[in-house]
C-alpha positions in Angstrom: -29.6 24.4 -1.1 -26.2 23.8 0.1 -23.6 26.4 0.2 -20.9 26.2 -2.4 -17.4 26.2 -0.6 -15.0 28.6 -2.0 -11.0 27.6 -0.5 -7.9 27.4 -1.9 -5.2 24.7 -1.6 -2.9 27.2 0.7 -6.4 26.4 3.4 -6.1 22.9 2.8 -2.6 22.3 3.2 -3.1 25.0 6.3 -5.8 22.3 7.4 -3.8 19.2 7.0 -0.9 21.0 8.9 -2.8 22.2 12.1 -4.0 18.6 12.3 -0.6 16.6 11.9 1.1 19.6 14.0 -1.5 19.9 16.6 -1.1 23.8 16.2 -2.1 26.6 13.9 1.1 28.6 14.7 3.2 25.4 14.0 1.1 24.9 10.7 1.6 28.8 9.4 5.2 28.2 9.4 5.3 25.2 7.3 2.9 26.9 4.8 4.8 30.3 4.8 2.3 32.3 6.4 1.4 34.7 9.5 -0.3 33.1 12.2 -3.1 35.1 12.4 -4.0 35.2 9.0 -3.6 31.0 9.7 -6.0 31.3 12.1 -8.8 33.5 9.9 -8.1 30.6 7.4 -9.5 27.6 10.1 -11.7 29.6 11.4 -13.4 30.9 7.3 -12.9 27.1 6.6 -15.2 25.7 9.9 -17.9 28.5 8.8 -18.2 27.5 5.1 -19.1 24.0 6.5 -20.9 25.0 9.8 -18.3 22.8 11.9 -16.1 23.0 14.3 -13.4 21.2 12.8 -10.7 21.1 15.4 -11.3 21.4 19.6 -9.3 24.2 20.6 -7.5 23.0 23.9 -4.8 24.8 26.4 -1.7 23.4 25.0 -2.9 22.7 21.1 -5.6 21.6 18.6 -7.3 18.6 18.3 -9.6 16.9 15.2 -13.1 16.6 16.1 -15.0 13.9 14.8 -15.9 16.1 11.9 -12.2 17.0 11.5 -11.2 13.4 10.9 -13.1 13.1 8.2 -12.7 16.2 6.3 -8.9 15.4 6.7 -9.3 12.7 4.6 -10.7 14.5 2.0 -7.9 17.1 2.1 -5.3 14.4 1.9 -6.9 13.7 -1.1 -7.3 16.4 -2.9 -3.8 17.7 -2.2 -2.7 14.0 -3.4 -4.7 14.1 -6.6 -3.4 18.1 -7.4 0.3 16.8 -6.7 -0.5 14.0 -9.4 -1.3 16.6 -12.1 2.1 18.5 -11.2 3.7 15.2 -12.0 1.8 14.7 -14.8 2.3 17.8 -16.0 6.0 17.9 -15.3 6.1 14.5 -17.4 4.6 15.9 -20.4 6.2 19.0 -20.5 9.8 16.9 -20.0 9.0 15.2 -23.3 7.5 12.2 -21.3 4.1 10.4 -22.1 3.5 10.4 -18.1 3.3 9.0 -14.4 1.9 5.6 -13.9 1.0 5.1 -10.1 1.6 1.5 -9.2 0.7 0.5 -5.4 2.3 -3.5 -4.8 2.7 -5.2 -1.4 6.6 -5.8 -0.2 6.5 -9.7 -1.5 5.3 -8.1 -5.3 7.6 -5.7 -5.1 11.0 -8.1 -4.4 9.5 -10.8 -6.3 8.1 -9.4 -9.5 8.4 -5.8 -9.7 11.9 -5.3 -10.3 12.2 -7.2 -13.8 8.7 -6.0 -14.8 9.3 -2.1 -14.5 12.2 -3.2 -16.5 10.0 -4.8 -19.4 7.5 -1.7 -19.0 10.7 0.4 -19.3 11.7 -1.4 -23.0 7.9 -1.2 -24.0 6.6 1.7 -22.9 10.1 4.4 -23.0 8.3 7.5 -22.6 6.7 6.2 -19.2 7.6 7.0 -15.3 7.1 4.3 -13.1 5.9 5.5 -9.8 6.0 2.8 -7.3 4.5 2.7 -3.7 4.7 -0.1 -1.7 2.0 -0.7 0.9 0.2 -3.9 2.3 -2.3 -5.7 0.1 -5.2 -3.9 2.1 -4.1 -0.6 1.5 -3.6 -1.4 -1.9 -7.1 -2.3 -2.3 -7.9 1.2 -0.8 -5.5 2.8 -2.6 -7.0 1.6 -5.7 -10.4 2.6 -4.8 -10.1 6.0 -3.6 -8.2 6.5 -6.9 -4.7 7.0 -5.5 -3.2 4.4 -7.6 -3.8 3.8 -11.2 -2.8 -0.4 -11.0 -2.1 -2.3 -8.0 -1.0 -5.3 -7.1 -3.1 -7.6 -4.2 -3.2 -10.9 -3.0 -6.2 -12.9 -4.0 -7.2 -14.4 -0.9 -8.5 -11.1 0.4 -11.2 -11.1 -2.0 -12.4 -8.9 -5.2 -13.0 -5.5 -5.3 -15.1 -3.8 -7.3 -12.6 -2.8 -10.3 -11.2 -4.7 -13.1 -8.3 -7.3 -12.3 -6.4 -10.0 -14.0 -4.8 -12.5 -12.7 -0.8 -11.6 -12.2 1.8 -13.8 -10.5 2.1 -16.7 -7.7 4.2 -17.6 -4.9 4.6 -20.8 -2.6 5.4 -19.4 1.0 8.0 -21.4 3.3 8.6 -21.3 7.0 11.9 -20.0 7.8 13.5 -21.1 11.3 17.2 -21.2 13.0 19.1 -24.1 11.7 19.0 -26.0 15.3 15.1 -25.8 15.8 12.5 -29.0 16.4 11.1 -28.2 12.6 14.8 -27.4 11.0 14.7 -30.8 9.8 10.9 -31.7 8.5 10.4 -32.7 4.8 7.1 -30.5 5.0 5.1 -28.3 7.8 1.3 -27.9 8.1 -0.2 -25.1 9.6 -0.9 -26.8 13.2 3.2 -27.1 13.1 3.2 -23.4 12.5 1.0 -22.8 15.2 2.8 -24.0 17.7 5.6 -21.7 17.3 6.4 -18.6 18.7 6.1 -16.3 15.1 7.7 -13.0 13.9 5.5 -11.6 11.1 4.9 -8.2 8.5 2.6 -5.7 10.3 -0.9 -6.3 10.7 -2.9 -6.0 7.1 -0.1 -7.9 5.5 -1.6 -10.9 3.9 0.4 -13.4 5.2 -0.4 -12.2 8.6 -4.3 -12.4 7.5 -3.8 -15.5 6.3 -2.2 -16.6 9.7 -4.5 -14.9 11.7 -7.5 -16.4 9.6 -6.5 -20.3 10.0 -5.6 -20.0 13.4 -9.0 -19.2 14.5 -10.6 -21.7 12.1 -8.4 -24.2 13.8 -9.8 -22.6 17.1 -6.0 -21.7 18.2 -4.3 -19.1 19.6 -1.8 -17.0 17.1 1.3 -16.6 19.2 2.9 -13.5 17.2 5.7 -12.5 18.7 6.8 -9.8 16.8 5.5 -7.7 14.2 8.6 -5.8 11.8 8.4 -3.6 8.3 10.6 -6.2 6.4 11.4 -9.6 5.5 14.9 -8.7 6.2 13.9 -8.3 9.6 12.1 -10.9 10.1 15.1 -12.9 9.4 17.3 -11.1 11.2 15.4 -11.8 14.2 15.1 -15.5 13.2 18.9 -15.9 13.1 18.7 -14.9 16.9 16.4 -17.9 17.9 13.5 -15.6 19.0 11.0 -17.2 16.5 10.0 -18.4 12.9 8.8 -16.7 10.2 6.7 -17.2 6.9 7.6 -15.8 3.9 7.8 -16.7 -0.2 10.3 -18.8 -1.1 12.0 -16.0 -3.3 12.2 -14.1 -0.8 13.5 -16.4 1.7 16.5 -18.0 -0.4 17.3 -14.2 -0.7 17.5 -12.9 3.0 17.3 -16.2 4.8 19.3 -18.4 2.7 23.0 -18.5 4.8 23.9 -21.7 7.3 21.9 -20.3 10.4 18.6 -20.7 8.9 16.3 -23.7 7.6 13.5 -23.2 5.0 11.0 -25.9 5.4 8.3 -26.0 2.8 4.3 -25.6 3.9 1.8 -27.7 3.5 -1.4 -26.9 2.3 -3.3 -24.7 -0.7 -2.9 -21.4 1.4 0.7 -21.8 1.3 0.6 -21.1 -2.8 -0.7 -17.5 -3.4 -2.0 -16.3 -6.5 -1.1 -12.4 -7.0 -4.3 -10.0 -8.8 -3.3 -6.8 -11.3 -5.9 -4.5 -10.5 -6.6 -0.8 -12.0 -8.9 1.4 -12.1 -12.0 2.0 -14.9 -10.5 1.7 -18.6 -12.3 5.0 -19.4 -10.1 6.3 -16.2 -6.7 5.2 -17.4 -4.5 7.1 -19.3 -2.9 5.7 -22.3 0.5 5.1 -20.6 -1.0 3.2 -17.7 -3.1 1.3 -20.2 0.2 0.3 -21.8 1.6 -0.2 -18.5 -1.5 -3.0 -17.4 -0.8 -4.8 -20.8 3.2 -5.3 -20.4 2.2 -6.3 -17.2 -0.4 -9.1 -17.8 1.1 -9.7 -21.4 -1.9 -8.6 -22.9 -2.7 -5.8 -25.4 -5.8 -3.4 -24.1 -7.6 -2.5 -27.0 -8.5 1.2 -28.0 -12.1 1.8 -28.5 -12.5 2.9 -32.4 -13.3 6.4 -33.2 -16.7 6.2 -35.3 -17.3 8.0 -38.4 -20.0 10.5 -38.7 
């Protein structure tokens, strides 16, 4: 029979801090307990699991393979508790709840400001907690229950959760004004693969699409730099360090000056569809159901109570 675990949130927070800081003494300071008590808590946690969670080294502590696996669970638990606290605080303040939306940078810039405003008008008691992350991480957050609603780029494939069509955009190539492709009426993927590229970090839908297309063409993707935002791409393109692929609406905003050219991209891949995905209806609060309804321009029907 499996032994029942007994530990509190302080122990989980201590475990996370020890993993992050590499030592129990510094971790004890973060959670405000004595080092001796902190060391005892870690030992008791390891004893309950029957596994060493850390390797003790001369200059600190490092997670074992088992420790890394347990760390993911510990972070998920503490995140869930934090969400409970946020929701309770909202109800105490007279609100109707907090709805967590995860979305990639493209959607945050192009669509979310207006849509959050619509949610505020339609659901005045709901607070939106918007979390920006790339489309792959959005899918992971949805599957792990760390987001109520997620938006991601459809080419990544569906996940086993309810989903609806959301918005679409069109990609363009941004080049310096004097670039060889700047005067073209349109470019294809072969033209793009011949350039030094500046792109968002690994896991972004645009980067994944470019990598896939390069692989299909038997070409090497000349990814010169990866950065955190479209504004950074534009700044580097302006200095002639490469070209960038970004949504047309974003390009008008961050690369609209005389130093840039924005060239249409041929091919179906350059038109992207975004998906609105959410946790199962039974797991969504009424606040989250209302937000989904606003974002998808539909009304989610509540099941009627059956009379006995």
